[in-house]
C-alpha positions in Angstrom: -20.6 -10.7 -45.3 -21.0 -6.9 -45.7 -17.2 -6.5 -45.2 -16.4 -9.0 -47.9 -18.8 -7.5 -50.5 -17.4 -3.9 -49.7 -13.8 -5.5 -50.2 -14.7 -6.7 -53.7 -16.5 -3.4 -54.5 -13.4 -1.3 -53.5 -11.3 -3.6 -55.5 -13.3 -3.0 -58.7 -13.7 0.9 -58.0 -9.9 1.6 -57.5 -8.1 -0.7 -59.8 -6.6 0.2 -63.1 -8.8 0.0 -66.3 -6.6 -2.9 -68.1 -6.7 -5.3 -70.7 -4.4 -7.8 -72.3 -1.2 -6.4 -73.9 -1.1 -3.4 -71.9 0.7 -4.9 -69.0 3.5 -6.9 -67.7 3.1 -10.7 -66.7 0.4 -11.3 -69.2 1.3 -15.0 -69.3 -0.8 -15.3 -66.2 -3.9 -15.0 -68.1 -3.1 -18.0 -70.4 -5.0 -21.1 -69.3 -2.7 -24.0 -69.1 -5.5 -26.6 -68.1 -6.6 -28.4 -70.9 -10.2 -28.5 -69.4 -10.3 -24.9 -68.8 -9.0 -24.3 -72.3 -11.6 -26.5 -73.8 -14.4 -24.9 -72.2 -13.6 -21.3 -73.6 -10.4 -20.8 -71.5 -11.8 -18.9 -68.4 -13.9 -21.4 -66.7 -14.0 -20.6 -62.8 -16.1 -23.2 -61.0 -14.5 -26.7 -61.7 -14.7 -28.1 -58.1 -13.3 -31.5 -59.3 -10.0 -29.9 -60.9 -6.9 -29.4 -58.9 -5.7 -27.0 -61.8 -8.9 -24.7 -61.2 -7.5 -23.0 -58.1 -4.9 -21.5 -60.1 -7.4 -19.1 -61.5 -10.0 -19.4 -58.5 -8.7 -20.0 -55.1 -12.1 -20.3 -53.7 -12.5 -23.6 -55.4 -10.0 -25.4 -53.3 -11.9 -28.2 -51.5 -11.6 -31.7 -50.3 -12.0 -33.2 -54.0 -8.6 -31.7 -54.5 -6.8 -33.4 -51.7 -3.4 -35.3 -52.8 -4.3 -34.6 -56.5 -1.5 -33.8 -58.8 -1.7 -32.3 -62.1 1.1 -31.7 -65.0 0.1 -29.5 -67.9 1.6 -28.8 -71.2 0.4 -26.2 -73.4 2.0 -26.0 -77.0 1.4 -22.2 -77.7 2.5 -20.0 -80.7 5.6 -20.6 -82.8 8.3 -21.8 -80.3 6.3 -20.8 -77.1 5.4 -23.4 -74.6 3.9 -23.4 -71.0 4.3 -26.1 -68.6 2.5 -26.0 -65.2 2.2 -28.3 -62.0 -0.7 -28.2 -59.6 -0.8 -30.1 -56.1 -3.2 -29.8 -53.2 -3.1 -31.4 -49.5 -4.7 -31.5 -46.4 -2.7 -30.5 -43.4 -5.1 -31.5 -41.0 -8.9 -31.5 -40.5 -8.7 -28.0 -38.5 -6.6 -26.2 -40.9 -7.7 -27.6 -44.3 -5.9 -27.7 -47.5 -3.1 -25.9 -49.1 -2.7 -25.7 -52.8 0.5 -25.0 -54.6 1.3 -24.3 -58.3 4.0 -23.8 -60.8 3.6 -22.1 -64.2 6.6 -21.9 -66.4 6.4 -20.0 -69.8 9.3 -20.7 -72.3 9.6 -18.3 -75.1 12.6 -20.0 -77.0 15.7 -18.8 -78.3 16.4 -15.4 -79.7 19.3 -14.1 -81.9 21.4 -11.7 -80.1 23.2 -8.8 -81.9 25.2 -5.6 -81.3 24.1 -1.9 -82.6 25.5 -2.8 -85.9 23.7 -6.0 -86.4 26.4 -8.2 -86.1 25.1 -11.4 -84.4 26.9 -12.2 -80.9 25.0 -15.1 -79.8 21.6 -16.2 -78.7 19.5 -15.6 -75.4 16.6 -17.0 -73.8 13.5 -15.3 -72.3 10.9 -16.9 -69.8 8.4 -16.3 -67.1 7.7 -18.2 -64.0 5.0 -18.0 -61.3 5.0 -19.8 -57.7 1.4 -19.8 -56.1 0.2 -20.9 -52.7 -3.6 -20.8 -52.2 -6.1 -21.6 -49.3 -9.8 -21.4 -48.9 -12.3 -21.3 -46.2 -15.9 -22.1 -46.0 -17.7 -19.5 -43.9 -19.8 -21.2 -41.1 -23.3 -21.9 -41.7 -23.1 -20.7 -45.2 -22.5 -22.3 -48.7 -19.9 -19.5 -49.3 -16.3 -20.2 -49.6 -13.5 -17.6 -49.9 -10.3 -18.1 -51.2 -6.7 -16.4 -51.6 -3.7 -17.2 -53.8 -0.4 -15.4 -53.2 2.1 -15.3 -56.2 5.8 -14.6 -56.7 6.4 -13.7 -60.5 9.6 -13.6 -62.1 10.1 -12.5 -65.9 13.5 -12.9 -67.5 14.6 -11.4 -70.8 18.4 -12.0 -71.5 20.4 -10.3 -68.4 17.2 -8.5 -67.6 14.6 -9.4 -65.1 11.7 -8.2 -63.3 9.9 -9.4 -60.0 6.4 -9.1 -58.6 4.1 -10.1 -55.7 0.5 -10.6 -56.8 -2.7 -12.3 -55.3 -6.0 -13.6 -56.5 -9.3 -13.2 -54.3 -12.1 -15.3 -54.9 -15.6 -16.1 -53.8 -17.9 -19.0 -54.6 -21.6 -20.0 -53.7 -21.8 -23.9 -54.0 -24.5 -25.9 -52.5 -24.5 -29.7 -53.2 -28.2 -29.7 -53.4 -28.6 -27.2 -56.1 -27.2 -27.7 -59.9 -25.6 -24.4 -60.1 -22.5 -22.4 -58.8 -21.8 -18.8 -58.8 -18.3 -17.2 -58.1 -16.4 -13.6 -58.3 -12.9 -13.7 -58.8 -10.3 -10.8 -58.6 -7.0 -12.0 -60.2 -3.5 -10.6 -60.4 -3.8 -7.9 -57.6 -0.3 -6.7 -56.9 2.7 -4.9 -57.6 5.7 -4.9 -59.7 8.9 -4.8 -57.5 11.7 -4.7 -59.6 11.5 -3.5 -63.2 13.4 -4.1 -66.5 14.8 -0.5 -66.8 13.2 1.7 -64.3 9.8 2.0 -65.6 7.0 0.8 -63.6 4.4 -1.3 -65.5 1.0 -2.4 -64.4 0.4 -6.0 -63.6 -2.7 -7.7 -65.5 -5.4 -7.2 -63.2 -8.9 -9.0 -64.0 -12.2 -9.1 -62.4 -14.4 -12.1 -63.6 -18.0 -13.4 -62.7 -18.4 -17.2 -63.3 -21.3 -19.7 -62.9 -22.2 -23.2 -64.1 -25.5 -25.1 -64.3 -26.0 -29.1 -64.3 -28.9 -29.7 -66.4 -31.4 -32.3 -64.8 -31.8 -35.7 -66.4 -29.5 -34.5 -69.4 -25.7 -35.3 -69.2 -24.5 -31.9 -69.9 -23.2 -29.1 -67.7 -22.9 -25.3 -68.9 -20.4 -22.8 -68.1 -20.5 -18.8 -68.2 -17.9 -16.3 -67.5 -18.0 -12.6 -68.0 -14.4 -11.4 -67.9 -12.6 -8.3 -67.8 -15.1 -6.3 -65.7 -12.6 -3.9 -64.5 -12.7 -2.3 -67.8 -16.2 -2.4 -69.7 -15.1 -1.0 -72.9 -12.7 -3.5 -74.3 -13.7 -3.3 -78.0 -11.3 -1.4 -80.5 -12.3 -0.7 -84.0 -10.6 -2.7 -86.7 -8.9 -0.7 -89.3 -9.6 -3.2 -92.0 -13.3 -2.8 -91.4 -13.3 1.1 -91.9 -15.2 2.4 -95.0 -13.3 4.7 -97.3 -15.8 6.9 -99.4 -15.1 8.0 -103.0 -13.8 11.3 -101.8 -11.3 9.9 -99.5 -13.0 10.4 -96.3 -12.4 7.2 -94.0 -15.2 6.1 -91.6 -14.0 3.7 -88.7 -15.9 0.9 -87.6 -18.7 1.7 -85.1 -19.1 -0.9 -82.0 -22.2 -0.7 -80.6 -23.1 -1.6 -76.8 -24.1 -5.2 -77.4 -21.0 -5.8 -79.5 -18.9 -4.7 -76.7 -21.0 -6.5 -73.9 -20.7 -9.9 -76.0 -16.9 -9.6 -75.8 -16.8 -10.1 -72.2 -18.6 -13.4 -72.5 -17.1 -16.8 -72.5 -19.3 -19.9 -72.7 -18.7 -23.8 -72.5 -20.4 -27.2 -72.4 -19.4 -30.1 -71.0 -21.0 -33.4 -72.1 -21.1 -36.6 -69.8 -19.4 -34.4 -66.8 -19.5 -37.3 -64.4 -18.5 -40.2 -66.8 -15.3 -41.7 -67.7 -15.1 -40.1 -70.9 -16.1 -36.2 -71.5 -16.5 -34.3 -74.4 -16.2 -30.1 -74.2 -16.7 -27.2 -76.1 -16.3 -23.5 -75.7 -16.5 -20.2 -77.5 -15.0 -17.1 -76.5 -16.7 -14.2 -78.3 -13.9 -11.5 -77.9 -11.4 -13.9 -79.4 -13.5 -14.7 -82.2 -14.0 -11.0 -83.2 -10.4 -10.0 -82.7 -9.1 -12.8 -84.9 -11.9 -12.8 -87.4 -10.7 -12.4 -91.3 -13.0 -11.3 -94.0 -13.8 -13.8 -96.4 -11.8 -16.7 -94.5 -13.2 -19.2 -92.0 -10.7 -19.1 -89.2 -12.8 -20.9 -86.6 -11.6 -18.3 -83.9 -13.0 -18.3 -80.7 -14.0 -22.1 -81.0 -12.4 -24.6 -78.4 -13.0 -28.3 -77.8 -11.6 -31.1 -76.2 -12.0 -34.3 -74.1 -11.3 -36.2 -70.8 -10.7 -39.9 -70.5 -10.4 -41.4 -67.1 -8.1 -44.3 -66.6 -8.3 -45.5 -63.0 -6.3 -43.2 -61.0 -5.2 -41.1 -63.9 -7.2 -38.6 -66.2 -5.9 -37.5 -69.5 -7.4 -34.0 -70.7 -6.7 -32.4 -74.3 -7.9 -29.2 -75.7 -7.8 -27.6 -79.2 -7.8 -23.9 -79.2 -7.4 -21.1 -81.8 -5.1 -18.2 -80.7 -3.9 -17.1 -84.1 -5.7 -17.9 -87.6 -2.3 -19.5 -89.0 -1.6 -21.8 -86.1 -3.6 -24.4 -83.8 -2.8 -24.8 -80.2 -2.9 -28.0 -78.1 -3.0 -28.3 -74.4 -2.4 -31.7 -72.6 -3.2 -32.4 -69.0 -2.4 -35.4 -66.7 -4.2 -35.6 -63.6 -3.1 -38.2 -61.1 -4.7 -39.3 -57.8 -2.2 -39.9 -55.4 -4.5 -40.9 -52.7 -5.4 -44.3 -54.2 
């Protein structure tokens, strides 16, 4: 155990300070699971969803055996995400292997020469293949897991490859109503570049937990994200104040405001029922997409789940941009029945 925690501490201290928009392969941090998206987008403790190991390999468990998930995310403009997840037990001694594929399609773009003359169209896409495994530590309630990932990003005739990994550890006691987890996502390296310029991968460190309320059909989820870079808040130029003499004073972001931008919360009503209702709130997304004088509902997410024998349908509604809504659909199929 001491070695395990020393390893996570080492990862957190030597990794680059990174946030979204500053790295390559950022599509890896977009949730394609409807259940996860409806709970705020960064839930890490779902033990009964075969999609969850794509974000936290420590959640691979017997509940995932022979489960298949197909997901579709209608993102912004012509961008769409499609993903598949499947887990299968090889044998009782070895345990389960989890496999996943995520494909991001950015649509068609107009191709033109240096004079602006159109010469045709081209496509851009990202794809990642992942293989995950988890191991429950003997005589404990701790499980550790790892995902290995091969990533390919293509823009016209240019491409980039990367090899990455996710590491996770989770505390889960079936006699307790709470779960705790620590996850380090997207540890790795860009092997081949677009034009010889090395870019950083979107590493992220997260803490997650969930709590099932006793005698009430509700389960709470809480995640602290981007712990590899504490100062994630950036002053919004539209909130700057200009004095009568032309002096511009930038927006001041205090400690509490910055802290709240690491927080994502979610609530699942009737979590063990045939029909579930889910709500979430992402504080950072709400702040960054806020428009003065306009109610955008940025940061809010919602959705539902409906069980139909061996098939479960999940749907999520999210706001990634004030001008457009985002829908995520997931179909989970129990192949063991």
